[in-house]
Structures are given as structure tokens and as C-alpha cells.
KOLKEBA-520214 format. One record per residue (C-alpha): residue in three letters; chain; x, y, z. Coordinates in Angstrom, 1 decimal. Layout:
<recs>
+------+-------+--------+--------+--------+
! rest ! kette !      u !      v !      w !
+------+-------+--------+--------+--------+
!  ALA !     A !      X !      Y !      Z !
...
+------+-------+--------+--------+--------+
</recs>
This chain:
<recs>
+------+-------+--------+--------+--------+
! rest ! kette !      u !      v !      w !
+------+-------+--------+--------+--------+
!  MET !     A !   86.1 !   13.8 !  -42.1 !
!  ASN !     A !   89.1 !   14.4 !  -39.8 !
!  GLN !     A !   89.1 !   14.4 !  -36.2 !
!  TYR !     A !   87.8 !   18.8 !  -35.6 !
!  GLN !     A !   85.2 !   17.9 !  -37.7 !
!  LEU !     A !   83.9 !   14.6 !  -35.7 !
!  LEU !     A !   83.7 !   16.7 !  -32.3 !
!  LYS !     A !   82.3 !   19.4 !  -34.0 !
!  LEU !     A !   79.3 !   17.2 !  -35.3 !
!  PHE !     A !   79.4 !   16.1 !  -31.3 !
!  LEU !     A !   79.2 !   18.7 !  -29.6 !
!  SER !     A !   76.5 !   19.9 !  -32.2 !
!  LEU !     A !   74.1 !   16.0 !  -31.1 !
!  LYS !     A !   75.5 !   16.4 !  -27.6 !
!  LYS !     A !   73.7 !   20.7 !  -27.4 !
!  SER !     A !   70.7 !   19.1 !  -29.4 !
!  GLN !     A !   70.1 !   16.4 !  -26.9 !
!  GLU !     A !   70.5 !   19.1 !  -23.6 !
!  LYS !     A !   67.9 !   21.6 !  -24.9 !
!  GLY !     A !   64.9 !   19.3 !  -24.1 !
!  ILE !     A !   61.1 !   20.5 !  -25.4 !
!  SER !     A !   60.7 !   23.8 !  -25.5 !
!  LEU !     A !   57.3 !   26.0 !  -24.1 !
!  ILE !     A !   55.0 !   26.1 !  -27.2 !
!  GLU !     A !   55.2 !   22.1 !  -27.0 !
!  LEU !     A !   54.5 !   22.5 !  -22.8 !
!  ILE !     A !   51.9 !   24.6 !  -23.2 !
!  VAL !     A !   49.8 !   22.5 !  -25.8 !
!  ALA !     A !   50.9 !   19.0 !  -23.4 !
!  LEU !     A !   48.8 !   20.6 !  -20.7 !
!  VAL !     A !   45.9 !   21.5 !  -22.2 !
!  ILE !     A !   45.6 !   18.0 !  -24.0 !
!  SER !     A !   46.4 !   16.6 !  -20.2 !
!  GLY !     A !   43.5 !   19.1 !  -19.0 !
!  ILE !     A !   40.8 !   18.1 !  -22.0 !
!  VAL !     A !   41.5 !   14.3 !  -20.7 !
!  LEU !     A !   41.0 !   15.2 !  -17.3 !
!  ALA !     A !   37.7 !   16.9 !  -17.9 !
!  MET !     A !   36.3 !   14.7 !  -20.2 !
!  ALA !     A !   37.1 !   11.7 !  -17.1 !
!  ALA !     A !   35.9 !   13.8 !  -14.2 !
!  SER !     A !   32.4 !   14.5 !  -16.7 !
!  GLY !     A !   32.0 !   11.1 !  -17.2 !
!  PHE !     A !   32.7 !    9.5 !  -13.4 !
!  VAL !     A !   30.5 !   12.8 !  -12.8 !
!  ASN !     A !   28.1 !   11.6 !  -14.5 !
!  ILE !     A !   28.3 !    7.8 !  -13.3 !
!  LEU !     A !   27.5 !    8.8 !  -10.0 !
!  ARG !     A !   24.4 !   10.4 !  -10.7 !
!  ALA !     A !   22.9 !    7.9 !  -12.6 !
!  ASN !     A !   24.4 !    5.2 !   -9.4 !
!  GLN !     A !   22.0 !    8.0 !   -7.6 !
!  ASP !     A !   19.3 !    8.5 !   -9.3 !
!  VAL !     A !   19.2 !    4.6 !   -9.7 !
!  GLU !     A !   19.6 !    4.4 !   -5.5 !
!  SER !     A !   16.4 !    6.8 !   -4.9 !
!  LYS !     A !   13.8 !    4.7 !   -7.3 !
!  THR !     A !   15.1 !    1.4 !   -5.6 !
!  VAL !     A !   14.2 !    2.7 !   -1.8 !
!  ARG !     A !   11.2 !    5.2 !   -3.0 !
!  SER !     A !    9.9 !    1.9 !   -4.7 !
!  SER !     A !   10.8 !    0.1 !   -1.1 !
!  ASN !     A !    9.1 !    2.5 !    1.2 !
!  LEU !     A !    6.0 !    1.8 !   -0.6 !
!  GLN !     A !    6.3 !   -1.8 !   -0.6 !
!  LYS !     A !    6.6 !   -1.5 !    3.0 !
!  THR !     A !    4.0 !    0.7 !    4.0 !
!  LEU !     A !    1.6 !   -1.8 !    2.4 !
!  ALA !     A !    2.9 !   -4.4 !    3.6 !
!  PHE !     A !    3.0 !   -2.7 !    7.2 !
!  ILE !     A !   -0.9 !   -2.0 !    6.8 !
!  GLN !     A !   -1.4 !   -5.2 !    5.7 !
!  ASP !     A !   -0.2 !   -6.8 !    8.7 !
!  GLU !     A !   -2.6 !   -4.7 !   10.4 !
!  MET !     A !   -5.7 !   -5.7 !    8.3 !
!  LYS !     A !   -5.1 !   -8.7 !    9.1 !
!  SER !     A !   -5.3 !   -8.8 !   12.8 !
!  ALA !     A !   -9.1 !   -6.4 !   12.3 !
!  ARG !     A !  -12.3 !   -7.7 !   12.7 !
!  ALA !     A !  -14.3 !   -5.1 !   10.5 !
!  ILE !     A !  -11.9 !   -2.8 !    7.6 !
!  THR !     A !  -15.1 !    0.2 !    6.9 !
!  ARG !     A !  -14.3 !    3.9 !    5.8 !
!  THR !     A !  -14.8 !    7.1 !    8.1 !
!  SER !     A !  -18.7 !    8.2 !    7.2 !
!  THR !     A !  -17.3 !   11.9 !    7.2 !
!  SER !     A !  -13.9 !   13.0 !    6.2 !
!  CYS !     A !  -11.3 !   12.7 !    8.8 !
!  ALA !     A !   -9.7 !   15.6 !   11.1 !
!  GLY !     A !   -6.1 !   16.7 !   10.4 !
!  SER !     A !   -6.6 !   14.9 !    7.4 !
!  ASP !     A !   -6.9 !   15.7 !    3.6 !
!  SER !     A !   -9.1 !   12.4 !    2.9 !
!  ALA !     A !  -12.9 !   13.2 !    2.4 !
!  SER !     A !  -13.0 !    9.3 !    3.7 !
!  CYS !     A !  -10.3 !    7.9 !    5.9 !
!  LEU !     A !   -9.7 !    3.9 !    5.9 !
!  VAL !     A !  -10.8 !    2.1 !    9.1 !
!  LEU !     A !   -8.9 !   -1.1 !   11.0 !
!  THR !     A !  -11.5 !   -2.1 !   14.2 !
!  TYR !     A !  -10.2 !   -4.6 !   16.4 !
!  PRO !     A !  -11.5 !   -6.2 !   19.0 !
!  ASP !     A !  -12.0 !   -5.1 !   22.7 !
!  GLY !     A !   -8.7 !   -5.3 !   24.7 !
!  SER !     A !   -6.9 !   -5.7 !   21.3 !
!  THR !     A !   -3.0 !   -4.7 !   21.6 !
!  ILE !     A !   -1.9 !   -2.0 !   19.6 !
!  ASP !     A !    1.2 !   -1.0 !   20.0 !
!  GLY !     A !    2.5 !   -2.8 !   22.2 !
!  THR !     A !   -0.4 !   -1.0 !   24.5 !
!  THR !     A !   -3.7 !   -2.6 !   25.4 !
!  CYS !     A !   -7.3 !   -1.4 !   24.6 !
!  THR !     A !   -9.2 !    0.2 !   26.8 !
!  ILE !     A !  -11.9 !    1.2 !   25.1 !
!  THR !     A !  -14.8 !   -0.2 !   23.0 !
!  ASN !     A !  -14.1 !   -0.7 !   19.2 !
!  PRO !     A !  -10.6 !   -0.2 !   19.3 !
!  ARG !     A !   -9.4 !    0.8 !   15.4 !
!  ILE !     A !   -6.7 !    2.6 !   14.0 !
!  GLU !     A !   -7.7 !    5.1 !   10.3 !
!  TYR !     A !   -5.3 !    5.1 !    7.8 !
!  GLY !     A !   -5.3 !    9.0 !    6.2 !
!  TYR !     A !   -4.3 !   11.3 !    3.2 !
!  GLU !     A !   -2.9 !   15.3 !    3.6 !
!  ASP !     A !   -1.5 !   17.3 !    1.1 !
!  ILE !     A !    1.4 !   19.0 !    1.9 !
!  SER !     A !    2.5 !   20.9 !   -1.1 !
!  ALA !     A !    2.0 !   23.8 !   -0.2 !
!  SER !     A !    4.1 !   23.4 !    3.0 !
!  THR !     A !    7.1 !   24.9 !    4.0 !
!  ALA !     A !    7.9 !   22.4 !    6.4 !
!  THR !     A !   11.7 !   20.3 !    5.3 !
!  GLN !     A !   11.2 !   17.2 !    6.7 !
!  TRP !     A !    9.2 !   15.4 !    4.0 !
!  LEU !     A !    9.4 !   14.6 !    0.3 !
!  LYS !     A !    6.4 !   16.1 !   -0.5 !
!  PRO !     A !    4.3 !   16.3 !   -2.1 !
!  GLY !     A !    1.6 !   13.9 !   -0.5 !
!  LEU !     A !    1.6 !   12.4 !    3.0 !
!  LEU !     A !   -0.1 !    9.0 !    4.3 !
!  LYS !     A !   -0.6 !    9.1 !    7.9 !
!  ARG !     A !   -1.7 !    6.5 !   11.0 !
!  LYS !     A !   -4.0 !    7.4 !   14.1 !
!  VAL !     A !   -4.5 !    4.7 !   16.4 !
!  PHE !     A !   -7.5 !    5.0 !   19.4 !
!  CYS !     A !   -7.0 !    2.8 !   21.8 !
!  ASP !     A !   -8.0 !    4.1 !   25.2 !
!  SER !     A !   -8.7 !    7.1 !   26.6 !
!  THR !     A !   -5.2 !    9.3 !   26.2 !
!  SER !     A !   -4.9 !    7.9 !   22.6 !
!  GLY !     A !   -6.7 !    9.5 !   19.1 !
!  GLY !     A !   -5.1 !   12.9 !   19.7 !
!  ASN !     A !   -1.6 !   12.9 !   17.3 !
!  TRP !     A !   -1.4 !   11.2 !   13.6 !
!  GLN !     A !    1.9 !    9.9 !   12.6 !
!  VAL !     A !    3.1 !   10.2 !    8.9 !
!  ILE !     A !    3.8 !    6.4 !    7.7 !
!  ALA !     A !    4.6 !    7.6 !    3.7 !
!  ASP !     A !    5.4 !   10.4 !    1.9 !
!  GLY !     A !    6.3 !   11.3 !   -1.4 !
!  LEU !     A !    2.9 !   10.8 !   -3.1 !
!  VAL !     A !    1.0 !   12.3 !   -5.8 !
!  SER !     A !   -1.0 !   15.9 !   -4.9 !
!  GLY !     A !   -4.8 !   16.8 !   -4.9 !
!  ASN !     A !   -3.2 !   19.9 !   -7.2 !
!  GLU !     A !   -0.8 !   17.7 !   -9.8 !
!  THR !     A !   -2.8 !   17.6 !  -13.6 !
!  ASN !     A !   -1.4 !   13.9 !  -13.9 !
!  GLN !     A !   -4.0 !   11.8 !  -11.4 !
!  PRO !     A !   -3.5 !    8.0 !  -11.6 !
!  THR !     A !   -6.7 !    6.1 !  -12.8 !
!  THR !     A !   -8.3 !    3.9 !  -10.0 !
!  ASN !     A !   -9.8 !    0.8 !  -10.8 !
!  CYS !     A !  -11.0 !   -1.5 !   -7.9 !
!  HIS !     A !  -10.9 !   -5.1 !   -8.3 !
!  ALA !     A !  -14.1 !   -6.8 !   -9.9 !
!  GLU !     A !  -14.8 !   -8.7 !   -6.4 !
!  LEU !     A !  -14.9 !   -5.2 !   -4.7 !
!  ASN !     A !  -17.3 !   -2.2 !   -4.2 !
!  ALA !     A !  -16.8 !   -0.3 !   -7.6 !
!  THR !     A !  -16.3 !    3.4 !   -5.4 !
!  VAL !     A !  -12.7 !    4.6 !   -4.3 !
!  TYR !     A !  -12.0 !    6.2 !   -0.9 !
!  GLY !     A !   -8.8 !    7.2 !    0.4 !
!  THR !     A !   -8.5 !   10.8 !   -2.0 !
!  ASP !     A !   -9.4 !   14.3 !   -1.3 !
!  SER !     A !  -12.9 !   15.6 !   -1.6 !
!  ASN !     A !  -11.9 !   16.4 !   -5.9 !
!  GLY !     A !  -10.8 !   12.9 !   -5.9 !
!  LYS !     A !   -6.9 !   13.2 !   -6.1 !
!  GLY !     A !   -4.1 !   12.4 !   -4.3 !
!  GLY !     A !   -2.1 !    9.5 !   -3.9 !
!  PHE !     A !   -3.8 !    7.4 !   -1.3 !
!  ARG !     A !   -7.0 !    5.4 !   -2.4 !
!  PHE !     A !   -8.4 !    2.5 !   -1.2 !
!  CYS !     A !  -11.9 !    0.0 !   -2.1 !
!  LEU !     A !  -14.1 !   -2.0 !    0.2 !
!  ASP !     A !  -15.8 !   -5.0 !   -0.2 !
!  THR !     A !  -18.9 !   -3.8 !    1.3 !
!  ASP !     A !  -19.0 !   -0.3 !    1.4 !
!  ASP !     A !  -20.5 !    0.6 !    5.2 !
!  THR !     A !  -19.3 !    2.8 !    7.6 !
!  ASP !     A !  -20.5 !    1.0 !   11.0 !
!  PRO !     A !  -18.0 !   -1.5 !   12.1 !
!  THR !     A !  -21.0 !   -3.3 !   13.9 !
!  THR !     A !  -23.3 !   -4.0 !   11.3 !
!  ALA !     A !  -20.0 !   -4.5 !    8.9 !
!  PRO !     A !  -18.0 !   -7.4 !   10.6 !
!  ASN !     A !  -17.6 !   -9.5 !    7.8 !
!  ASN !     A !  -15.9 !   -6.3 !    5.8 !
!  ARG !     A !  -12.7 !   -8.1 !    6.0 !
!  LEU !     A !  -11.3 !   -7.2 !    2.1 !
!  ALA !     A !   -9.6 !   -4.1 !    1.5 !
!  GLN !     A !   -7.6 !   -3.2 !   -1.9 !
!  ILE !     A !   -4.9 !   -0.1 !   -0.8 !
!  PHE !     A !   -4.1 !    2.1 !   -3.3 !
!  LEU !     A !   -0.7 !    4.1 !   -2.8 !
!  TYR !     A !    0.9 !    6.7 !   -5.6 !
!  GLY !     A !    4.2 !    7.8 !   -5.3 !
!  HIS !     A !    6.7 !    9.8 !   -6.9 !
!  ILE !     A !    9.6 !    7.3 !   -8.1 !
!  ASP !     A !   10.7 !    9.3 !  -10.6 !
!  ASN !     A !   11.8 !   13.1 !   -9.4 !
!  ASN !     A !   12.1 !   14.3 !  -13.3 !
!  THR !     A !    8.9 !   13.1 !  -14.9 !
!  ASN !     A !    7.0 !   12.8 !  -11.8 !
!  ILE !     A !    5.6 !    9.2 !  -12.6 !
!  PRO !     A !    3.2 !    8.1 !  -10.3 !
!  ILE !     A !    3.0 !    4.4 !   -9.9 !
!  SER !     A !    0.7 !    2.6 !   -7.5 !
!  VAL !     A !    0.9 !   -1.0 !   -5.4 !
!  ILE !     A !   -1.7 !   -3.0 !   -5.3 !
!  THR !     A !   -2.8 !   -5.7 !   -1.8 !
!  PHE !     A !   -5.4 !   -7.9 !   -0.6 !
!  ALA !     A !   -5.5 !   -9.6 !    3.0 !
!  ARG !     A !   -8.3 !  -10.6 !    4.7 !
!  SER !     A !   -8.5 !  -11.3 !    8.4 !
!  GLU !     A !   -8.7 !  -14.3 !    9.5 !
+------+-------+--------+--------+--------+
</recs>
């Protein structure tokens, strides 16, 4: 091979190296990169959704536990635990839970001036409501009767409870040591708030030793399947 042929071969190789990638190769590379990025983004979104779902369930379950702990603390200070003989005004419960305290007790920082001060707990179904400030469909509400100015307003202390119009209603069984009748539900025996009493008496003056109750809260922990769960607590006044 002479010098001319060597020079020709060198120029041919150099031209081939300077040519670079073709447009088709570039398009193929971009398509593959896009597919990889789409799969990675989809996996990341699924992870975020899974984490959010777990966090949401944890928060809702924790809220129910905190609500029961709050009620339990109030039960421990009561001198009698009874129920209303009729439905509570402003709630859907056919019979509300009533915690009666000694005269002169302090409730929510206020020294009570009425005889037999009390706290009532009732259930309200807001599944058909347009209100947006609550998780829905059911609420647990609390009302304080302590002085001449109290007792007019309900406070919401828990939401996301089972509503009364759902077909998948939980089954509630009272503890063997308690009265077998379940209270707190609506007039059709439905809803996410229920309780059983040691003695079925609506008058705290005739049932001063009625200090044991079993509380049930049924809340929607899973938005997808709406599975009701129950949490139970016992409290005895001392």
C-alpha cells in the first residue's frame, strides 16, 4: 500500500468519526428515555399515594383513640353515668350518653353553679349535608350543662363516623357484665356512636353508683372500602 492509499484510508476513517449519530438513532434514544422516565414517575406517584393512604388511616385511627381517651377522662370524674330518656335536641341519637358531676364541679375551666351539672354526648348524621369542614358522614358531639349560660351549643369532637343510611352497619355486643341494650344510635338503631351502661337508669339521683360504661366508636379508616372499625373503652368513676 502506497502513501496515497494510506492517506485516502485515513481521511475516510476521520470522515466516518466526524459523522456522529443519525436522526433516527437520536429519536430512538429519546423515546427510550421518555419511557424510562414515565415508569419512574409512575412508581414515585404510587409510592406517594401509598404513604398518604397509610398516613391517613393512622391519623383517623389515632383521632378515634384520642376521642375515647378524652371521654374516659371525663367519665372518671363523673358521679353517675346515665342516658337521656328521650332524644337529645340537636342530635340524631335516640338516647344520649350523660355524665353527671357533683355540684360545684369545674368543667372546661368553669365552676358549675347549677344542680347536677352534666355533659352529654350525641351522634349526628351529616352524610347529606353540604358542609365541607368535616370529613363526614357522622359526627360525635358534646354539650356541657354547667351554669345558666351553658348547654346551648354542641361541640364536635370526632367526625368520619359511620352514617345511619349505610347498609354495612356494625354489630355491637355489650360486655357480659353490662346491660345488653345498646344506646347512642339513631331511632333506627344505626350510626357510628354506641354505648352500654352498667345499669339502665335515666335519673342520676337514683343511680349514683352507675359508673361503668362501654363506649363504641365506628369510624371509616379506609376510604376505598369504608370498613367500619370499633374501639372499646371502660371507665369507672372513683
